[in-house]
C-alpha positions as CSV (number, residue, x, y, z in Angstrom):
1,X,0.0,0.0,0.0
2,X,2.8,2.4,0.8
3,X,4.3,1.9,-2.6
4,X,1.0,2.7,-4.3
5,X,0.5,5.7,-2.0
6,X,3.9,7.1,-2.8
7,X,3.4,6.6,-6.5
8,X,-0.1,8.1,-6.4
9,X,0.7,11.2,-4.4
10,X,2.8,13.0,-7.0
11,X,0.1,12.3,-9.6
12,X,-2.6,13.7,-7.3
13,X,-0.4,16.7,-6.4
14,X,0.3,17.3,-10.1
15,X,-3.5,17.2,-10.8
16,X,-4.1,19.7,-8.1
17,X,-1.3,22.0,-9.2
18,X,-2.0,21.9,-12.9
19,X,-5.0,24.3,-12.8
20,X,-2.9,26.7,-10.7
21,X,0.0,26.6,-13.2
22,X,-2.4,27.0,-16.1
23,X,-3.9,30.0,-14.3
24,X,-0.5,31.6,-13.8
25,X,0.3,31.1,-17.4
26,X,-3.0,32.4,-18.5
27,X,-2.6,35.4,-16.2
28,X,0.8,36.1,-17.7
29,X,-0.6,36.0,-21.2
30,X,-3.5,38.2,-20.2
31,X,-1.2,40.8,-18.6
32,X,1.0,40.8,-21.7
33,X,-2.0,41.3,-23.9
34,X,-3.2,44.1,-21.7
35,X,0.1,45.9,-22.1
36,X,0.2,45.5,-25.8
37,X,-3.4,46.8,-26.2
38,X,-2.4,49.8,-23.9
39,X,0.6,50.4,-26.1
40,X,-1.6,50.6,-29.2
41,X,-3.9,53.0,-27.4
42,X,-0.9,55.2,-26.4
43,X,0.6,55.2,-29.9
44,X,-2.8,56.2,-31.4
45,X,-3.2,59.0,-28.8
46,X,0.4,60.3,-28.3
47,X,2.5,59.0,-31.1
48,X,5.7,57.1,-31.0
49,X,8.1,59.4,-29.3
50,X,5.7,60.5,-26.6
51,X,4.7,57.0,-25.6
52,X,6.3,55.9,-22.3
53,X,6.3,52.8,-20.2
54,X,4.4,54.9,-17.5
55,X,1.7,55.7,-20.1
56,X,1.3,52.1,-21.0
57,X,1.1,51.0,-17.3
58,X,-1.5,53.6,-16.6
59,X,-3.5,52.7,-19.7
60,X,-3.5,49.0,-18.7
61,X,-4.2,49.9,-15.1
62,X,-1.2,47.9,-14.0
63,X,1.8,48.8,-12.0
64,X,5.0,50.0,-13.7
65,X,6.8,47.0,-12.1
66,X,4.6,44.6,-14.1
67,X,5.5,46.5,-17.3
68,X,9.2,46.1,-16.6
69,X,8.7,42.4,-15.6
70,X,7.1,41.6,-19.0
71,X,9.1,44.0,-21.1
72,X,12.5,45.1,-20.0
73,X,12.5,48.3,-22.1
74,X,10.3,50.5,-24.2
75,X,11.9,49.1,-27.3
76,X,11.1,45.5,-26.5
77,X,7.5,46.5,-25.7
78,X,7.2,48.3,-29.0
79,X,8.7,45.4,-31.0
80,X,6.3,43.0,-29.3
81,X,3.4,45.3,-30.1
82,X,4.5,45.6,-33.8
83,X,4.9,41.8,-33.9
84,X,1.4,41.4,-32.5
85,X,-0.2,43.8,-35.0
86,X,1.5,42.1,-37.9
87,X,0.4,38.7,-36.7
88,X,-3.1,39.9,-36.3
89,X,-3.2,41.4,-39.8
90,X,-1.6,38.3,-41.4
91,X,-4.1,36.0,-39.7
92,X,-6.9,38.2,-40.8
93,X,-6.1,38.3,-44.5
94,X,-5.0,34.6,-44.6
95,X,-8.4,33.6,-43.0
96,X,-10.2,35.6,-45.7
97,X,-8.1,34.1,-48.4
98,X,-8.7,30.5,-47.2
99,X,-12.4,31.0,-46.9
100,X,-12.7,32.3,-50.4
101,X,-12.1,28.8,-51.9
102,X,-9.9,27.9,-54.8
103,X,-11.0,30.5,-57.5
104,X,-8.4,33.2,-58.0
105,X,-11.1,35.9,-58.6
106,X,-12.8,35.1,-55.3
107,X,-9.5,35.0,-53.5
108,X,-8.4,38.4,-54.8
109,X,-11.8,40.0,-54.0
110,X,-11.7,38.5,-50.5
111,X,-8.2,39.9,-49.9
112,X,-9.2,43.4,-51.0
113,X,-12.3,43.4,-48.9
114,X,-10.5,42.1,-45.9
115,X,-8.2,45.1,-46.0
116,X,-11.0,47.4,-45.1
117,X,-12.7,45.3,-42.4
118,X,-13.2,47.2,-39.2
119,X,-11.3,44.5,-37.2
120,X,-8.0,45.7,-38.7
121,X,-8.9,49.0,-40.4
122,X,-10.0,51.4,-37.7
123,X,-8.8,54.8,-36.4
124,X,-7.0,53.3,-33.4
125,X,-5.0,50.7,-35.3
126,X,-4.4,52.9,-38.3
127,X,-2.8,55.6,-36.1
128,X,-0.6,53.0,-34.4
129,X,0.5,51.7,-37.8
130,X,1.3,55.2,-38.9
131,X,3.4,55.7,-35.7
132,X,5.5,52.6,-36.5
133,X,5.9,53.3,-40.2
134,X,7.2,56.7,-39.3
135,X,10.1,55.0,-37.4
136,X,10.7,52.1,-39.7
137,X,13.3,53.8,-41.9
138,X,15.7,54.3,-39.0
139,X,15.0,51.0,-37.2
140,X,16.3,47.8,-38.9
141,X,14.3,45.6,-36.5
142,X,11.1,47.1,-37.7
143,X,12.1,46.9,-41.4
144,X,13.0,43.2,-41.0
145,X,9.8,42.4,-39.2
146,X,7.6,44.2,-41.7
147,X,9.6,43.1,-44.7
148,X,9.1,39.3,-44.2
149,X,5.3,39.7,-43.8
150,X,5.0,42.2,-46.7
151,X,6.8,39.7,-48.9
152,X,4.3,36.9,-48.1
153,X,1.4,39.2,-49.0
154,X,3.1,40.4,-52.2
155,X,3.8,36.9,-53.3
156,X,0.1,36.0,-52.9
157,X,-1.0,39.0,-54.9
158,X,1.6,38.1,-57.7
159,X,0.2,34.5,-57.8
160,X,-3.4,35.7,-58.1
161,X,-2.5,38.2,-60.8
162,X,-0.7,35.5,-62.7
163,X,-3.6,33.1,-62.5
164,X,-6.1,35.7,-63.6
165,X,-3.9,36.7,-66.5
166,X,-3.6,33.0,-67.6
167,X,-7.4,32.5,-67.4
168,X,-8.4,35.6,-69.5
169,X,-5.3,36.5,-71.5
170,X,-4.8,40.0,-70.0
171,X,-1.8,42.0,-71.3
172,X,-0.4,43.2,-68.0
173,X,2.8,42.0,-66.3
174,X,1.7,40.2,-63.1
175,X,4.6,41.4,-61.0
176,X,4.1,45.1,-61.8
177,X,0.3,44.8,-61.4
178,X,0.7,43.1,-58.0
179,X,3.0,45.9,-56.9
180,X,0.5,48.6,-58.1
181,X,-2.4,46.9,-56.3
182,X,-0.4,46.7,-53.1
183,X,0.6,50.4,-53.4
184,X,-3.1,51.3,-54.0
185,X,-4.2,49.5,-50.8
186,X,-1.4,51.1,-48.8
187,X,-2.3,54.5,-50.2
188,X,-5.9,54.1,-49.3
189,X,-4.9,53.1,-45.7
190,X,-2.7,56.2,-45.6
191,X,-5.5,58.5,-46.6
192,X,-7.7,56.9,-43.9
193,X,-4.9,57.5,-41.4
194,X,-4.8,61.1,-42.3
195,X,-8.5,61.4,-41.5
196,X,-9.5,63.1,-44.7
197,X,-13.2,63.7,-44.5
198,X,-14.0,62.4,-48.0
199,X,-12.4,59.0,-47.4
200,X,-14.1,56.3,-45.3
201,X,-13.6,52.6,-45.1
202,X,-16.6,52.2,-47.5
203,X,-15.4,54.7,-50.1
204,X,-11.9,53.3,-49.9
205,X,-13.2,49.8,-50.6
206,X,-15.2,51.2,-53.5
207,X,-12.0,52.7,-54.9
208,X,-10.2,49.4,-54.6
209,X,-13.1,47.6,-56.3
210,X,-13.0,50.1,-59.2
211,X,-9.4,49.0,-59.7
212,X,-10.5,45.3,-59.8
213,X,-13.3,46.1,-62.3
214,X,-11.1,48.1,-64.7
215,X,-8.1,45.8,-64.5
216,X,-10.0,42.4,-64.6
217,X,-13.1,43.1,-66.7
218,X,-13.5,39.5,-67.7
219,X,-13.6,38.4,-64.0
220,X,-15.8,41.0,-62.3
221,X,-19.0,42.9,-62.8
222,X,-20.6,45.8,-61.0
223,X,-23.5,45.4,-58.6
224,X,-25.4,47.8,-56.4
225,X,-23.6,46.7,-53.3
226,X,-20.1,46.3,-54.8
227,X,-18.7,43.9,-57.3
228,X,-19.1,40.2,-58.0
229,X,-17.1,37.6,-59.9
230,X,-18.3,36.7,-63.4
């Protein structure tokens, strides 16, 4: 009996401690996410240079010691925030791409529409993106982080443009057209960031759809609520 008891006790103890350990892990992840969200808020409100660790702690309603525990410096906090925003954006467009099925026309339309979804395209996040982009030129870490993800997105656009050209015999060069479409989407985001009164998410999406209509006339047609694939 003693042998059985001794073997069972650690198992029982592990069972009892596992929820506690999971709780601590969950708590750590929750705190980290709170701080990242507070950083996005501060970037949107104050900009890059004016955001401090104290601002983030106050915004998250946590002590400054907790901020220092999770992120040793402002730079590490900002890198983690940028990483989070890119991961969120990548997951968003990949999900839209996967849900669109296997047709290139549906996939391209889904990607364009996803870019103006409120989940990723709102004043708060656009302002945070603008703050990071303003610093990217002088910070190699930001360039490397954004470059890898931008390349993945650009490759998808190139593949879709190539497939649509093969299907309909368009005369454009896929690489150049993919670059133009990417620049158009970034430019519309920039105008939204600037808060110009004549540009909204809806009008920006309409502008992007006009590009698809004129560039791929054998694949899309106009409807009252947007465009649809032929």
